[in-house]
C-alpha positions in Angstrom: 34.9 -31.1 9.4 35.1 -28.3 11.5 33.0 -27.5 14.5 30.7 -24.6 15.8 30.6 -22.7 18.7 28.2 -25.2 20.1 30.5 -28.0 19.6 28.6 -29.9 16.9 30.6 -30.4 13.9 29.9 -28.3 10.5 28.7 -29.7 6.9 31.6 -28.1 4.5 29.0 -27.8 1.9 26.5 -25.4 3.3 23.6 -26.2 0.7 22.5 -29.9 0.7 23.8 -31.7 -2.3 26.8 -29.6 -3.1 29.6 -31.4 -5.0 33.0 -30.5 -5.0 35.5 -32.5 -7.4 39.5 -31.3 -8.1 42.3 -32.9 -10.4 45.4 -31.6 -11.5 43.4 -29.6 -15.1 40.1 -28.7 -13.4 37.7 -27.7 -10.4 34.7 -27.8 -10.4 31.4 -27.2 -8.0 27.7 -28.0 -8.7 24.5 -27.7 -6.7 21.2 -27.6 -7.0 18.6 -24.8 -5.5 14.7 -24.3 -6.1 14.1 -21.1 -8.0 11.6 -18.1 -7.8 9.4 -20.2 -9.7 9.6 -23.4 -7.2 11.7 -25.3 -9.4 14.7 -26.9 -9.1 17.7 -25.2 -10.8 21.0 -26.9 -11.3 23.7 -24.8 -11.5 27.7 -25.8 -12.1 30.8 -24.0 -12.0 34.2 -25.5 -13.5 37.3 -23.8 -13.7 40.4 -24.7 -15.9 43.9 -24.4 -13.7 45.9 -24.4 -16.7 44.0 -21.2 -18.7 42.0 -20.0 -15.5 39.1 -20.1 -17.8 35.8 -20.5 -16.4 32.0 -22.0 -17.5 29.5 -21.4 -15.4 26.1 -23.3 -16.4 22.4 -22.7 -15.1 19.9 -25.5 -16.0 16.0 -24.5 -15.4 13.0 -26.7 -16.9 11.4 -23.3 -17.9 14.9 -21.4 -18.6 16.6 -24.4 -20.2 20.2 -24.1 -20.2 22.2 -21.1 -19.8 26.2 -20.9 -19.6 28.5 -17.8 -19.1 32.4 -18.4 -20.0 35.3 -16.1 -19.5 38.8 -16.0 -17.7 39.6 -15.5 -14.3 40.9 -12.7 -12.4 44.3 -13.4 -10.3 45.0 -10.6 -7.8 48.2 -10.4 -6.4 48.7 -8.5 -3.4 51.5 -5.3 -3.7 54.5 -6.3 -1.8 54.3 -3.1 -0.1 54.8 -0.8 -2.7 51.8 1.4 -1.9 50.5 3.7 -5.3 48.8 5.6 -2.9 52.2 6.9 -2.1 53.3 7.2 -5.4 53.5 10.6 -7.1 53.3 11.7 -10.5 55.9 13.9 -11.4 53.7 15.2 -14.5 52.9 18.6 -14.4 
C-alpha cells in the first residue's frame, strides 16, 4: 500500500468493494455503485490477454443487464521518428 502526504496508508482501490482478479488468460475489475435512481449498479470489465477483447457489463435492477464488447487498442509510442518532422514529397 502507498501512503498519502499525511503518512496514512491509501486504499489501492478507491471504490469500496472494488475487486481485481488476474490470471494468465484474463483480467477483471468489478465494483458496485449507487446510480442516479439511488439503486445499486454492478459493473465489471474483463479483458482477454491473448486477444485483447473486452466485455464491459452493467447490471442494474431497473435497466437490466447491458453488455458492450470490443477490442482494446495497443498504443506503441513512436521510437524517435516523429511524423510531424516528415514532409510529404507529393505535389
